[in-house]
PyMOL commands that place a pseudoatom at each C-alpha (Angstrom):
pseudoatom trace, name=CA, resn=MET, resi=1, chain=A, elem=C, hetatm=0, pos=[144.497, 100.441, 123.729]
pseudoatom trace, name=CA, resn=LYS, resi=2, chain=A, elem=C, hetatm=0, pos=[143.478, 103.999, 122.996]
pseudoatom trace, name=CA, resn=THR, resi=3, chain=A, elem=C, hetatm=0, pos=[139.770, 104.719, 123.387]
pseudoatom trace, name=CA, resn=ARG, resi=4, chain=A, elem=C, hetatm=0, pos=[137.680, 107.691, 122.385]
pseudoatom trace, name=CA, resn=GLN, resi=5, chain=A, elem=C, hetatm=0, pos=[134.479, 109.071, 123.757]
pseudoatom trace, name=CA, resn=THR, resi=6, chain=A, elem=C, hetatm=0, pos=[131.530, 109.650, 121.459]
pseudoatom trace, name=CA, resn=SER, resi=7, chain=A, elem=C, hetatm=0, pos=[127.784, 110.084, 121.666]
pseudoatom trace, name=CA, resn=ILE, resi=8, chain=A, elem=C, hetatm=0, pos=[125.024, 108.136, 119.965]
pseudoatom trace, name=CA, resn=ARG, resi=9, chain=A, elem=C, hetatm=0, pos=[121.303, 108.693, 119.564]
pseudoatom trace, name=CA, resn=LEU, resi=10, chain=A, elem=C, hetatm=0, pos=[119.096, 105.987, 121.002]
pseudoatom trace, name=CA, resn=SER, resi=11, chain=A, elem=C, hetatm=0, pos=[115.506, 105.262, 120.174]
pseudoatom trace, name=CA, resn=PRO, resi=12, chain=A, elem=C, hetatm=0, pos=[113.276, 104.632, 123.195]
pseudoatom trace, name=CA, resn=VAL, resi=13, chain=A, elem=C, hetatm=0, pos=[113.273, 100.928, 122.269]
pseudoatom trace, name=CA, resn=THR, resi=14, chain=A, elem=C, hetatm=0, pos=[117.065, 100.703, 122.143]
pseudoatom trace, name=CA, resn=ASP, resi=15, chain=A, elem=C, hetatm=0, pos=[117.305, 102.634, 125.389]
pseudoatom trace, name=CA, resn=ARG, resi=16, chain=A, elem=C, hetatm=0, pos=[114.992, 100.106, 127.118]
pseudoatom trace, name=CA, resn=GLN, resi=17, chain=A, elem=C, hetatm=0, pos=[116.940, 97.218, 125.613]
pseudoatom trace, name=CA, resn=ILE, resi=18, chain=A, elem=C, hetatm=0, pos=[120.239, 98.574, 126.917]
pseudoatom trace, name=CA, resn=GLU, resi=19, chain=A, elem=C, hetatm=0, pos=[118.677, 99.254, 130.325]
pseudoatom trace, name=CA, resn=THR, resi=20, chain=A, elem=C, hetatm=0, pos=[117.401, 95.665, 130.468]
pseudoatom trace, name=CA, resn=LEU, resi=21, chain=A, elem=C, hetatm=0, pos=[120.746, 94.197, 129.391]
pseudoatom trace, name=CA, resn=THR, resi=22, chain=A, elem=C, hetatm=0, pos=[122.732, 96.238, 131.885]
pseudoatom trace, name=CA, resn=GLY, resi=23, chain=A, elem=C, hetatm=0, pos=[120.199, 95.258, 134.560]
pseudoatom trace, name=CA, resn=ARG, resi=24, chain=A, elem=C, hetatm=0, pos=[120.737, 91.594, 133.711]
pseudoatom trace, name=CA, resn=GLY, resi=25, chain=A, elem=C, hetatm=0, pos=[124.470, 91.887, 134.253]
pseudoatom trace, name=CA, resn=TYR, resi=26, chain=A, elem=C, hetatm=0, pos=[125.767, 92.380, 130.716]
pseudoatom trace, name=CA, resn=GLY, resi=27, chain=A, elem=C, hetatm=0, pos=[127.981, 95.203, 131.936]
pseudoatom trace, name=CA, resn=SER, resi=28, chain=A, elem=C, hetatm=0, pos=[127.868, 98.938, 131.435]
pseudoatom trace, name=CA, resn=PHE, resi=29, chain=A, elem=C, hetatm=0, pos=[126.285, 100.859, 128.573]
pseudoatom trace, name=CA, resn=SER, resi=30, chain=A, elem=C, hetatm=0, pos=[129.680, 100.877, 126.839]
pseudoatom trace, name=CA, resn=ASP, resi=31, chain=A, elem=C, hetatm=0, pos=[130.039, 97.101, 127.310]
pseudoatom trace, name=CA, resn=VAL, resi=32, chain=A, elem=C, hetatm=0, pos=[126.641, 96.472, 125.716]
pseudoatom trace, name=CA, resn=VAL, resi=33, chain=A, elem=C, hetatm=0, pos=[127.448, 98.734, 122.732]
pseudoatom trace, name=CA, resn=ARG, resi=34, chain=A, elem=C, hetatm=0, pos=[130.900, 97.158, 122.255]
pseudoatom trace, name=CA, resn=THR, resi=35, chain=A, elem=C, hetatm=0, pos=[129.373, 93.657, 122.396]
pseudoatom trace, name=CA, resn=GLY, resi=36, chain=A, elem=C, hetatm=0, pos=[126.725, 94.611, 119.819]
pseudoatom trace, name=CA, resn=VAL, resi=37, chain=A, elem=C, hetatm=0, pos=[129.333, 96.066, 117.461]
pseudoatom trace, name=CA, resn=ASP, resi=38, chain=A, elem=C, hetatm=0, pos=[131.490, 92.968, 117.935]
pseudoatom trace, name=CA, resn=ILE, resi=39, chain=A, elem=C, hetatm=0, pos=[128.584, 90.640, 117.044]
pseudoatom trace, name=CA, resn=VAL, resi=40, chain=A, elem=C, hetatm=0, pos=[127.738, 92.584, 113.865]
pseudoatom trace, name=CA, resn=TYR, resi=41, chain=A, elem=C, hetatm=0, pos=[131.426, 92.745, 112.908]
pseudoatom trace, name=CA, resn=ARG, resi=42, chain=A, elem=C, hetatm=0, pos=[131.851, 88.980, 113.296]
pseudoatom trace, name=CA, resn=GLU, resi=43, chain=A, elem=C, hetatm=0, pos=[128.774, 88.297, 111.173]
pseudoatom trace, name=CA, resn=GLU, resi=44, chain=A, elem=C, hetatm=0, pos=[130.103, 90.639, 108.486]
pseudoatom trace, name=CA, resn=MET, resi=45, chain=A, elem=C, hetatm=0, pos=[133.553, 89.029, 108.534]
pseudoatom trace, name=CA, resn=LYS, resi=46, chain=A, elem=C, hetatm=0, pos=[131.983, 85.601, 107.928]
pseudoatom trace, name=CA, resn=MET, resi=47, chain=A, elem=C, hetatm=0, pos=[130.757, 86.986, 104.610]
pseudoatom trace, name=CA, resn=ASP, resi=48, chain=A, elem=C, hetatm=0, pos=[133.913, 89.018, 103.939]
pseudoatom trace, name=CA, resn=THR, resi=49, chain=A, elem=C, hetatm=0, pos=[135.326, 86.578, 101.381]
pseudoatom trace, name=CA, resn=VAL, resi=50, chain=A, elem=C, hetatm=0, pos=[132.092, 86.540, 99.384]
pseudoatom trace, name=CA, resn=MET, resi=51, chain=A, elem=C, hetatm=0, pos=[131.520, 89.083, 96.663]
pseudoatom trace, name=CA, resn=PHE, resi=52, chain=A, elem=C, hetatm=0, pos=[127.999, 90.046, 95.647]
pseudoatom trace, name=CA, resn=GLU, resi=53, chain=A, elem=C, hetatm=0, pos=[126.745, 90.867, 92.187]
pseudoatom trace, name=CA, resn=VAL, resi=54, chain=A, elem=C, hetatm=0, pos=[123.986, 93.431, 91.896]
pseudoatom trace, name=CA, resn=GLN, resi=55, chain=A, elem=C, hetatm=0, pos=[121.923, 92.467, 88.861]
pseudoatom trace, name=CA, resn=HIS, resi=56, chain=A, elem=C, hetatm=0, pos=[119.067, 94.180, 87.072]
pseudoatom trace, name=CA, resn=THR, resi=57, chain=A, elem=C, hetatm=0, pos=[116.626, 93.439, 84.313]
pseudoatom trace, name=CA, resn=GLY, resi=58, chain=A, elem=C, hetatm=0, pos=[114.321, 95.702, 82.394]
pseudoatom trace, name=CA, resn=SER, resi=59, chain=A, elem=C, hetatm=0, pos=[112.300, 92.660, 81.425]
pseudoatom trace, name=CA, resn=PRO, resi=60, chain=A, elem=C, hetatm=0, pos=[108.883, 92.146, 83.046]
pseudoatom trace, name=CA, resn=ASP, resi=61, chain=A, elem=C, hetatm=0, pos=[109.373, 88.360, 82.993]
pseudoatom trace, name=CA, resn=GLY, resi=62, chain=A, elem=C, hetatm=0, pos=[112.497, 88.582, 85.175]
pseudoatom trace, name=CA, resn=GLU, resi=63, chain=A, elem=C, hetatm=0, pos=[114.751, 86.988, 82.596]
pseudoatom trace, name=CA, resn=SER, resi=64, chain=A, elem=C, hetatm=0, pos=[117.994, 88.344, 81.100]
pseudoatom trace, name=CA, resn=TRP, resi=65, chain=A, elem=C, hetatm=0, pos=[119.637, 89.483, 84.319]
pseudoatom trace, name=CA, resn=GLN, resi=66, chain=A, elem=C, hetatm=0, pos=[122.635, 91.706, 83.686]
pseudoatom trace, name=CA, resn=THR, resi=67, chain=A, elem=C, hetatm=0, pos=[125.432, 92.784, 85.997]
pseudoatom trace, name=CA, resn=PHE, resi=68, chain=A, elem=C, hetatm=0, pos=[124.854, 96.271, 87.382]
pseudoatom trace, name=CA, resn=ASP, resi=69, chain=A, elem=C, hetatm=0, pos=[127.746, 96.285, 89.904]
pseudoatom trace, name=CA, resn=VAL, resi=70, chain=A, elem=C, hetatm=0, pos=[129.937, 93.963, 91.985]
pseudoatom trace, name=CA, resn=VAL, resi=71, chain=A, elem=C, hetatm=0, pos=[130.405, 94.763, 95.667]
pseudoatom trace, name=CA, resn=GLY, resi=72, chain=A, elem=C, hetatm=0, pos=[132.139, 93.336, 98.719]
pseudoatom trace, name=CA, resn=THR, resi=73, chain=A, elem=C, hetatm=0, pos=[129.212, 93.343, 101.157]
pseudoatom trace, name=CA, resn=LEU, resi=74, chain=A, elem=C, hetatm=0, pos=[125.516, 92.644, 101.047]
pseudoatom trace, name=CA, resn=GLN, resi=75, chain=A, elem=C, hetatm=0, pos=[124.858, 96.013, 102.714]
pseudoatom trace, name=CA, resn=SER, resi=76, chain=A, elem=C, hetatm=0, pos=[126.748, 97.770, 99.899]
pseudoatom trace, name=CA, resn=GLY, resi=77, chain=A, elem=C, hetatm=0, pos=[124.604, 95.915, 97.375]
pseudoatom trace, name=CA, resn=ASP, resi=78, chain=A, elem=C, hetatm=0, pos=[121.410, 96.950, 99.173]
pseudoatom trace, name=CA, resn=ALA, resi=79, chain=A, elem=C, hetatm=0, pos=[122.600, 100.574, 99.219]
pseudoatom trace, name=CA, resn=ILE, resi=80, chain=A, elem=C, hetatm=0, pos=[123.325, 100.499, 95.473]
pseudoatom trace, name=CA, resn=VAL, resi=81, chain=A, elem=C, hetatm=0, pos=[119.851, 99.111, 94.742]
pseudoatom trace, name=CA, resn=ARG, resi=82, chain=A, elem=C, hetatm=0, pos=[118.177, 101.764, 96.925]
pseudoatom trace, name=CA, resn=GLU, resi=83, chain=A, elem=C, hetatm=0, pos=[120.138, 104.531, 95.197]
pseudoatom trace, name=CA, resn=ALA, resi=84, chain=A, elem=C, hetatm=0, pos=[119.408, 103.216, 91.688]
pseudoatom trace, name=CA, resn=ILE, resi=85, chain=A, elem=C, hetatm=0, pos=[115.669, 103.011, 92.440]
pseudoatom trace, name=CA, resn=ARG, resi=86, chain=A, elem=C, hetatm=0, pos=[115.721, 106.496, 93.975]
pseudoatom trace, name=CA, resn=GLU, resi=87, chain=A, elem=C, hetatm=0, pos=[117.414, 107.888, 90.842]
pseudoatom trace, name=CA, resn=MET, resi=88, chain=A, elem=C, hetatm=0, pos=[114.916, 106.101, 88.579]
pseudoatom trace, name=CA, resn=HIS, resi=89, chain=A, elem=C, hetatm=0, pos=[111.980, 107.558, 90.505]
pseudoatom trace, name=CA, resn=GLU, resi=90, chain=A, elem=C, hetatm=0, pos=[113.570, 110.994, 90.451]
pseudoatom trace, name=CA, resn=ARG, resi=91, chain=A, elem=C, hetatm=0, pos=[113.968, 110.858, 86.645]
pseudoatom trace, name=CA, resn=CYS, resi=92, chain=A, elem=C, hetatm=0, pos=[110.773, 109.063, 85.694]
pseudoatom trace, name=CA, resn=GLY, resi=93, chain=A, elem=C, hetatm=0, pos=[108.359, 109.537, 88.596]
pseudoatom trace, name=CA, resn=GLN, resi=94, chain=A, elem=C, hetatm=0, pos=[107.141, 107.167, 91.285]
pseudoatom trace, name=CA, resn=CYS, resi=95, chain=A, elem=C, hetatm=0, pos=[104.785, 105.269, 88.977]
pseudoatom trace, name=CA, resn=ALA, resi=96, chain=A, elem=C, hetatm=0, pos=[107.250, 104.714, 86.142]
pseudoatom trace, name=CA, resn=TRP, resi=97, chain=A, elem=C, hetatm=0, pos=[108.518, 101.268, 85.204]
pseudoatom trace, name=CA, resn=ASP, resi=98, chain=A, elem=C, hetatm=0, pos=[111.138, 100.004, 87.609]
pseudoatom trace, name=CA, resn=ASP, resi=99, chain=A, elem=C, hetatm=0, pos=[114.092, 97.972, 86.557]
pseudoatom trace, name=CA, resn=ARG, resi=100, chain=A, elem=C, hetatm=0, pos=[114.029, 94.947, 88.787]
pseudoatom trace, name=CA, resn=PHE, resi=101, chain=A, elem=C, hetatm=0, pos=[117.075, 94.317, 90.911]
pseudoatom trace, name=CA, resn=ARG, resi=102, chain=A, elem=C, hetatm=0, pos=[118.457, 91.361, 92.791]
pseudoatom trace, name=CA, resn=ILE, resi=103, chain=A, elem=C, hetatm=0, pos=[121.666, 90.605, 94.630]
pseudoatom trace, name=CA, resn=VAL, resi=104, chain=A, elem=C, hetatm=0, pos=[123.384, 87.255, 94.223]
pseudoatom trace, name=CA, resn=PRO, resi=105, chain=A, elem=C, hetatm=0, pos=[126.546, 85.917, 95.877]
pseudoatom trace, name=CA, resn=THR, resi=106, chain=A, elem=C, hetatm=0, pos=[129.464, 84.947, 93.655]
pseudoatom trace, name=CA, resn=GLN, resi=107, chain=A, elem=C, hetatm=0, pos=[130.069, 81.818, 95.759]
pseudoatom trace, name=CA, resn=ASP, resi=108, chain=A, elem=C, hetatm=0, pos=[127.962, 79.666, 98.094]
pseudoatom trace, name=CA, resn=THR, resi=109, chain=A, elem=C, hetatm=0, pos=[127.381, 81.304, 101.462]
pseudoatom trace, name=CA, resn=THR, resi=110, chain=A, elem=C, hetatm=0, pos=[124.898, 81.420, 104.329]
pseudoatom trace, name=CA, resn=ILE, resi=111, chain=A, elem=C, hetatm=0, pos=[122.591, 84.300, 105.173]
pseudoatom trace, name=CA, resn=VAL, resi=112, chain=A, elem=C, hetatm=0, pos=[121.436, 84.834, 108.747]
pseudoatom trace, name=CA, resn=TYR, resi=113, chain=A, elem=C, hetatm=0, pos=[118.238, 86.722, 109.492]
pseudoatom trace, name=CA, resn=THR, resi=114, chain=A, elem=C, hetatm=0, pos=[117.863, 88.086, 113.022]
pseudoatom trace, name=CA, resn=HIS, resi=115, chain=A, elem=C, hetatm=0, pos=[114.296, 88.570, 114.231]
pseudoatom trace, name=CA, resn=MET, resi=116, chain=A, elem=C, hetatm=0, pos=[113.336, 90.702, 117.221]
pseudoatom trace, name=CA, resn=CYS, resi=117, chain=A, elem=C, hetatm=0, pos=[109.922, 90.460, 118.840]
pseudoatom trace, name=CA, resn=SER, resi=118, chain=A, elem=C, hetatm=0, pos=[108.047, 93.748, 118.647]
pseudoatom trace, name=CA, resn=GLY, resi=119, chain=A, elem=C, hetatm=0, pos=[105.782, 92.864, 121.585]
pseudoatom trace, name=CA, resn=HIS, resi=120, chain=A, elem=C, hetatm=0, pos=[102.002, 92.808, 121.828]
pseudoatom trace, name=CA, resn=ILE, resi=121, chain=A, elem=C, hetatm=0, pos=[98.871, 94.898, 122.247]
pseudoatom trace, name=CA, resn=ARG, resi=122, chain=A, elem=C, hetatm=0, pos=[97.758, 95.204, 125.866]
pseudoatom trace, name=CA, resn=GLN, resi=123, chain=A, elem=C, hetatm=0, pos=[94.194, 95.152, 127.207]
pseudoatom trace, name=CA, resn=ASP, resi=124, chain=A, elem=C, hetatm=0, pos=[94.204, 98.967, 127.252]
pseudoatom trace, name=CA, resn=GLY, resi=125, chain=A, elem=C, hetatm=0, pos=[94.931, 99.011, 123.495]
pseudoatom trace, name=CA, resn=HIS, resi=126, chain=A, elem=C, hetatm=0, pos=[98.505, 100.262, 123.846]
pseudoatom trace, name=CA, resn=ASN, resi=127, chain=A, elem=C, hetatm=0, pos=[101.599, 98.431, 122.670]
pseudoatom trace, name=CA, resn=GLN, resi=128, chain=A, elem=C, hetatm=0, pos=[103.797, 96.580, 125.138]
pseudoatom trace, name=CA, resn=TRP, resi=129, chain=A, elem=C, hetatm=0, pos=[107.381, 95.726, 124.246]
pseudoatom trace, name=CA, resn=CYS, resi=130, chain=A, elem=C, hetatm=0, pos=[108.345, 92.074, 124.596]
pseudoatom trace, name=CA, resn=GLU, resi=131, chain=A, elem=C, hetatm=0, pos=[109.306, 91.591, 128.234]
pseudoatom trace, name=CA, resn=ASP, resi=132, chain=A, elem=C, hetatm=0, pos=[111.740, 88.820, 127.243]
pseudoatom trace, name=CA, resn=MET, resi=133, chain=A, elem=C, hetatm=0, pos=[113.223, 90.914, 124.423]
pseudoatom trace, name=CA, resn=ALA, resi=134, chain=A, elem=C, hetatm=0, pos=[112.979, 87.709, 122.393]
pseudoatom trace, name=CA, resn=THR, resi=135, chain=A, elem=C, hetatm=0, pos=[115.266, 87.330, 119.406]
pseudoatom trace, name=CA, resn=ALA, resi=136, chain=A, elem=C, hetatm=0, pos=[115.775, 84.473, 116.997]
pseudoatom trace, name=CA, resn=LYS, resi=137, chain=A, elem=C, hetatm=0, pos=[118.330, 83.843, 114.276]
pseudoatom trace, name=CA, resn=VAL, resi=138, chain=A, elem=C, hetatm=0, pos=[117.402, 81.838, 111.201]
pseudoatom trace, name=CA, resn=SER, resi=139, chain=A, elem=C, hetatm=0, pos=[120.140, 80.695, 108.804]
pseudoatom trace, name=CA, resn=HIS, resi=140, chain=A, elem=C, hetatm=0, pos=[119.574, 79.816, 105.178]
pseudoatom trace, name=CA, resn=PRO, resi=141, chain=A, elem=C, hetatm=0, pos=[122.075, 78.433, 102.668]
pseudoatom trace, name=CA, resn=TRP, resi=142, chain=A, elem=C, hetatm=0, pos=[122.519, 80.897, 99.821]
pseudoatom trace, name=CA, resn=PRO, resi=143, chain=A, elem=C, hetatm=0, pos=[123.887, 79.254, 96.660]
pseudoatom trace, name=CA, resn=ALA, resi=144, chain=A, elem=C, hetatm=0, pos=[126.055, 81.262, 94.278]
pseudoatom trace, name=CA, resn=GLY, resi=145, chain=A, elem=C, hetatm=0, pos=[124.128, 82.996, 91.501]
pseudoatom trace, name=CA, resn=GLN, resi=146, chain=A, elem=C, hetatm=0, pos=[120.744, 82.604, 93.233]
pseudoatom trace, name=CA, resn=PRO, resi=147, chain=A, elem=C, hetatm=0, pos=[118.506, 85.393, 94.565]
pseudoatom trace, name=CA, resn=ARG, resi=148, chain=A, elem=C, hetatm=0, pos=[118.413, 86.071, 98.299]
pseudoatom trace, name=CA, resn=PRO, resi=149, chain=A, elem=C, hetatm=0, pos=[116.426, 83.445, 100.228]
pseudoatom trace, name=CA, resn=GLU, resi=150, chain=A, elem=C, hetatm=0, pos=[113.156, 84.669, 101.695]
pseudoatom trace, name=CA, resn=GLU, resi=151, chain=A, elem=C, hetatm=0, pos=[112.961, 85.299, 105.413]
pseudoatom trace, name=CA, resn=THR, resi=152, chain=A, elem=C, hetatm=0, pos=[111.030, 82.617, 107.256]
pseudoatom trace, name=CA, resn=ILE, resi=153, chain=A, elem=C, hetatm=0, pos=[109.156, 82.642, 110.530]
pseudoatom trace, name=CA, resn=PRO, resi=154, chain=A, elem=C, hetatm=0, pos=[111.429, 81.402, 113.316]
pseudoatom trace, name=CA, resn=GLU, resi=155, chain=A, elem=C, hetatm=0, pos=[110.429, 78.079, 114.823]
pseudoatom trace, name=CA, resn=GLY, resi=156, chain=A, elem=C, hetatm=0, pos=[108.046, 78.590, 117.736]
pseudoatom trace, name=CA, resn=TRP, resi=157, chain=A, elem=C, hetatm=0, pos=[107.201, 82.164, 116.696]
pseudoatom trace, name=CA, resn=TYR, resi=158, chain=A, elem=C, hetatm=0, pos=[103.823, 83.467, 115.498]
pseudoatom trace, name=CA, resn=SER, resi=159, chain=A, elem=C, hetatm=0, pos=[105.297, 85.716, 112.803]
pseudoatom trace, name=CA, resn=GLU, resi=160, chain=A, elem=C, hetatm=0, pos=[108.626, 87.221, 111.750]
pseudoatom trace, name=CA, resn=GLY, resi=161, chain=A, elem=C, hetatm=0, pos=[108.150, 90.006, 114.296]
pseudoatom trace, name=CA, resn=GLN, resi=162, chain=A, elem=C, hetatm=0, pos=[106.256, 88.393, 117.156]
pseudoatom trace, name=CA, resn=CYS, resi=163, chain=A, elem=C, hetatm=0, pos=[107.188, 85.551, 119.480]
pseudoatom trace, name=CA, resn=ALA, resi=164, chain=A, elem=C, hetatm=0, pos=[104.556, 83.001, 120.499]
pseudoatom trace, name=CA, resn=ALA, resi=165, chain=A, elem=C, hetatm=0, pos=[104.389, 84.277, 124.102]
pseudoatom trace, name=CA, resn=CYS, resi=166, chain=A, elem=C, hetatm=0, pos=[103.563, 87.825, 122.979]
pseudoatom trace, name=CA, resn=ARG, resi=167, chain=A, elem=C, hetatm=0, pos=[101.003, 86.509, 120.487]
pseudoatom trace, name=CA, resn=GLU, resi=168, chain=A, elem=C, hetatm=0, pos=[99.163, 84.685, 123.275]
pseudoatom trace, name=CA, resn=LYS, resi=169, chain=A, elem=C, hetatm=0, pos=[99.134, 87.850, 125.416]
pseudoatom trace, name=CA, resn=GLU, resi=170, chain=A, elem=C, hetatm=0, pos=[97.861, 89.843, 122.435]
pseudoatom trace, name=CA, resn=ARG, resi=171, chain=A, elem=C, hetatm=0, pos=[95.187, 87.269, 121.626]
pseudoatom trace, name=CA, resn=ALA, resi=172, chain=A, elem=C, hetatm=0, pos=[93.870, 87.474, 125.218]
pseudoatom trace, name=CA, resn=ALA, resi=173, chain=A, elem=C, hetatm=0, pos=[93.931, 91.294, 125.154]
pseudoatom trace, name=CA, resn=LEU, resi=174, chain=A, elem=C, hetatm=0, pos=[92.151, 91.456, 121.783]
pseudoatom trace, name=CA, resn=ALA, resi=175, chain=A, elem=C, hetatm=0, pos=[89.424, 89.134, 123.083]
pseudoatom trace, name=CA, resn=ILE, resi=176, chain=A, elem=C, hetatm=0, pos=[88.757, 91.642, 125.870]
pseudoatom trace, name=CA, resn=LEU, resi=177, chain=A, elem=C, hetatm=0, pos=[89.060, 94.701, 123.588]
pseudoatom trace, name=CA, resn=THR, resi=178, chain=A, elem=C, hetatm=0, pos=[86.710, 93.281, 120.963]
pseudoatom trace, name=CA, resn=GLY, resi=179, chain=A, elem=C, hetatm=0, pos=[84.312, 91.641, 123.421]
pseudoatom trace, name=CA, resn=GLY, resi=180, chain=A, elem=C, hetatm=0, pos=[85.179, 88.206, 122.087]
pseudoatom trace, name=CA, resn=CYS, resi=181, chain=A, elem=C, hetatm=0, pos=[84.146, 89.076, 118.514]
for i in range(1, 181): cmd.bond("trace and resi %d" % i, "trace and resi %d" % (i + 1))
show_as sticks, trace
zoom trace
């Protein structure tokens, strides 16, 4: 297999995540990146047979949805919606009426939301990344022709972006920072 060398930009968070994963025996930097790409690719391929319809309505009541475009991936649909809204704001201004958009699958599928814990506030008032690098996946059935299901809080988590363990650490730190108020 022919390989090629490339460079990528890492945020400080991603850099710490890769450092932690390599430290826990997940292989080299390249192994971690390849595994991450493989996971995303597999998730995408599960949805590869599903087409998505981008719909819009100019109606304030959300009725009379009309087809705006049909795409092969949810990410393509999201990109089309972002671009259409950007163009509308460019033409009409930020406060102008927005067409409302939604993306619906053309056949029943499942959507998987992946949540990553963003950590907690420490006693010194600074943020601390989640030591466990907690993640949770929540799957929702997504029936054909229906709008995207809302994200839900993973079981055992405090919120969509904070695991229960980090919430307890933050609660204790806030009690000290606020003097128990």
